[in-house]
N, C-alpha and C positions, 0 to 999 in steps of 0.2 A: 489075718496074719500081717503084721506090719514089718517091712524089711527095714534095715538100716537106712536111715534118711540123712541127707547132707546136701551141701552146696557145692557146686562146681563153677567157679567164675571162668567160663569158657566163651565169653561173648567177644564180639569185635566193637571197636569204638571206644569212646570215653571211659576210661577206668574209674572204678570207685576210688575214694580216698582211703588211706590206711585206717583213719578213724572210722569210717563207715564200715569197713570190713570188721574191725573188732567189735563195734556196737552190734553189727547184725549177727555175728556169731553168738554173742552174749545173749542177744534177744531170742534167738531161735533155739538155744539149748534147751530151755524148759518145755519146748514144743516137740521135743524128740529128734532134733538135728544134731547128730553126734559126730559128723566129720565135715571138713571144709577143705577144698582143694583150690589152690591158687593157680589159675591158668589163663588170665585174660589175653587176648589176642594182641592187645596193644603193647604187651611186654615183649619187645623184640629179641631180649636176651634169653627168652624161652623158645624163640622161633628162628628166625633167619640169622640172628646174631648169637645163636646159642653157644657158639664157641668161645664168646667173650664173657668175662665175669660181669655180674651186675655192678653198677656203681655203688659206692660204699653207703650212700644214704638209702638206697633201695635195699641192699643186703641187711642193713641194721633194722629197717622197718620190717622186713620178712622174719628176721630172728624174733622181733618183738611179737609179731603175729603168732608165731610158732609157741613162744612162752604164753602169750594170752590163751591159746588153745589148750596147752598143757594144763593150766590152772583151772580151766573149765571142764576138762575131762572130754575135750573135743579132738579127735584125730586130725593132725595137720598134715595136708598133702600139697604137692607140687605137681603140675602138668607140664612136661618138657615135650615140645615138638622139634626134634633135631631134623632140621629141614633137609628132606631127601637123602638122609643118611644112608638108607637102603640101596642107594645108587652106587655107592663105593664106601663100603665099611672097611677101609684101609687101616693099617697100624696107626697112623697119625690121628685119624678121626678117633680110634679107639682110646688113644692116649687122652685126647681132649675130653672124651666122654667119662673116662675114669676119673678125671679131675673133678668134672662137674657132679658126678655121683658122690664123691668124697665131700664136696662142698655142701651138698644137700643133707648128707649124714651129719655134718657139723652144725647145720641149722636145726636138725631135729625132726626132719621130714619122716613121718610115719607111713604116709601113703605116697608112693612114687606112681605117676602115670606117665607112660610113654605114648604120645599121641602121633600117630600117622595120618591124621585127618587132613583133608583140604590140600593135598599134595598130589602131583601126578601119580597114576596107579596102574596104568596099562603097560605093565612090564613083565617079562617072563620070570618065573619063579618069584614073584612078589611075596607070596605067603611064606615061602621057605626062607627068604632072606630076612623078612621081618621077625619071623620066629627065632631065627639064629640070634638076632639082635637082642631079642627079649630074653633069651636064655643067658646070653653073655651078661646083659644088665643084672638078671636075677642072681648071679653068681658073685656080683660085686657091690650090690646095695645092701644097706642095713635096714631099709624100710620094711615095716612089718606086713605091708600090703603091697602088691605090684598089679597094676592094671594097665592094659593096652587098648588104645582106640585103633582098630584096623582102618585101612584107607577107605574101605567100602563098609561103613557102619550102619547102613540102612538099606532097605529094598529100594528106596527111591532112585529113580533112574536119572534125576538131576546130577548126582555124582558122575555118572558115566558121562553126560553131556559136557561137564566142566573139566573132568580130570582124566578121561579116557575110559574106554569099555573095561569093565572089571573083568580079570582073568576067569575063565571057566573054572567052577567049583572053588573059588577063592576062599569062601567062608568055611566050607567043609575042610579044605586043606588046612586052613589057619587053625581051626578047632582041633583037628586030628593031630596035628604036630606040636601044639603049643602045650607046655607043661600044665597039668590040671590045677595047679596052685595059683596060676596066673589068671586074674579076671579080665573080662573083655567088655568094653563099653558097647552100647547099642542104642540108637535113637528111635527105632521102631519101623513102621511101614513108611514113614517119611522123615526127611530131616527134622521138621517141626510136626510131629505126630498129633492128630487131633484126638486120638484115643488108642488105648492098648486092650488087646483082648487076651485071655488065657490060651486061646488056640495059637494066636500068632507067637506068642512068647514061648510056648512049648516047642513049636516048630523050630524057632531060632536056637533054643537050648539044645535040641536034637542036632543042629548043624555044627554048634559050637562045642558040644559035648560038655557043657556047662551052663548053669543058669546065667543070663545076660545080666550085667551091671547096667541098669538103665541110666542113660543121659537123656533127661527130659528137657526138650527145648521149649518150655513153658515156664515162666513168663518172659523169656528172653525177647527183646525187641530191637535187635541190631539191624543194620542194613538199611538202604534207602527206602525201602517199602515199610518194614516193620517199625522203624524209628518214628514213623508218623503216628504211631498209636502208643497208649499206656495200657499195659496188659495188668490189669488190676483185679479183674474177675476171679472168683473162686475156681479151683481145678474142676474140670468135668472130663469124662472119658477115661478116668482111672478108678475104676471099680476096685474095692478092697480085695477082690479075689485074685487080682494080679499078683499080690504080695508073695504067694506061694511059689510064683514062677520067677522070682527075681532074686539075684544075690544082694542087691542094694538098689536103692532109688535116689539118684542125684538130681538137683534141680539146677538148670542153668538160668540164673536170674536176669532181671531187666537191667537196663542202664541206671535206673533209679533204686538205689539200695533200700530206702525205707519203703517205698511203695511195693518193693518185691516181697517184703515180709508178709503182705496180706495173702496172696496166693499161697506162699509157703506154708503159712499156718492152716490154710484150708486143706492142703493135702494131707498133713498130719490128721486133720479132723476126718477126712475121708476114710482113711484107713481105720481110724478108731471106731467111727460109727458104722461102717459097712453099709448095709441096705437102708439104714436110717439116715444116711447123708443127704442133705439137701443143699445144693450149691448156692441157692439165694441166701439162705439162712447163714451158711458158712461165711459168705462174704460179708454180711453184717457184722457177725461175730468177729472176724478177722480185722475189719476195718476200725471197729470200736477198740479192739485190743491194741492196734498199732497207732491209731490217730485220735482216739477219744470220740465220744458220742456226737458231739456237734460237727466236727470235721467229717466223721463217718456218714452222717446224713447228707451233707453236701456231696460227698463222693457217690453215694447212692443216687442222688437226683441227677447227676451229671455222667454217670458211668457210660451212657451211650455216646456222648461226645468223645470220651476218652478212648473207648476200645472200639467202637464201630464207625463213627463218622471220620475221625482222624484229623490231624493238624491242618493239612491243606484245604480241607473242605469245611472248616469251622466258620469261615466268613466272618459276620458281624459278632458271632458268639465269643470270639477271641477276647474282645474288650470286656464283655461281661464277665467271662471267667477269670480274666486277670484281675478284675476288681474284687470278684468273689473270693479268691484265694490270696490275693496279694496282702490282704488285712489280717491273714491268719498266722500267728506265730507258731508254726510247726514245720519240721523238716519235710513232712510229706507234701504240705502246701508249697514249700519252696521248690520241691522237685517238679510240681505241676507248673509253676511260674517259669522255671527254666525250660521245660518242655515247650510251653507256649511261645517262649521267646526264641526258640530254635537251637537251644544249647545241645541238644542231642541229636541233631539232624545229620544225615550222611548226604554227601554231595555226588558220591560216585560208587561204583560197586567196589566190594571189599574183598572178595575172593578172587 
């Protein structure tokens, strides 16, 4: 069973271009990707500056992306992170949020995601307050689908270290109180989960009282450590059997939009082929589909450098790789050159 597939731009760092977004949406539609959610962390007007309107050029670009999605029968969504709104959901904040929701409606937002991730969470009645906000939003948005990302969206204890210890029974209370029509993002046993099992997803569904809406943090490569690598390998650890335990499967892509299409294609193939899926063959097929046969062969030869060795340990191989891909007239090759030149590096922690 293949769940609904889509992209969520939920990464930190250098955002994609508007052209890259539209081209990726069009490219992945025939492979089964039927929704797209705009939520890059670099868009401060969706995060700490959420109370301010987007500049006119960004607003016009978003309207164009929404129109682009409608023409291709791809559901268009936006992820709003109203920074620490749950600390004081007062009338002034409600008025600003109402205006924001009206603006999204005017853009044609079909999927609205309210994201409480990566904010302080060790607060009393956190679940109660966040659910109240979600019900308030649900009564005022025209979006066809409403999704929420809880503050603790994974079992991973790294969230407790960064954002404070999660309240007791937070997930259970969240699921019990939340309207069943509202979906819930979940990243798995870790922030960047290596695999998903039916048993894990069934347990989470029991806690949430609904199937989780998977936020899959592969092939994302943001942050000081992960930006050292290009995540181009085909998906592993996502057996087709998990589809029955999900309401949807969203992919958080890498900083390189064209290269991200390769693993994205492989995920669709994993669901389609089930037990017959082979990740090596899936990579070859996806790389040829995205980049053509000749460039795909180069990528196959060098995949260890990109995904396992990493930028800081390439040494003398950098010059060879730069010559090898610098002569190729393809956007995937240009993304590799940009990575080799440090265009995607992070200099400090991002959360």
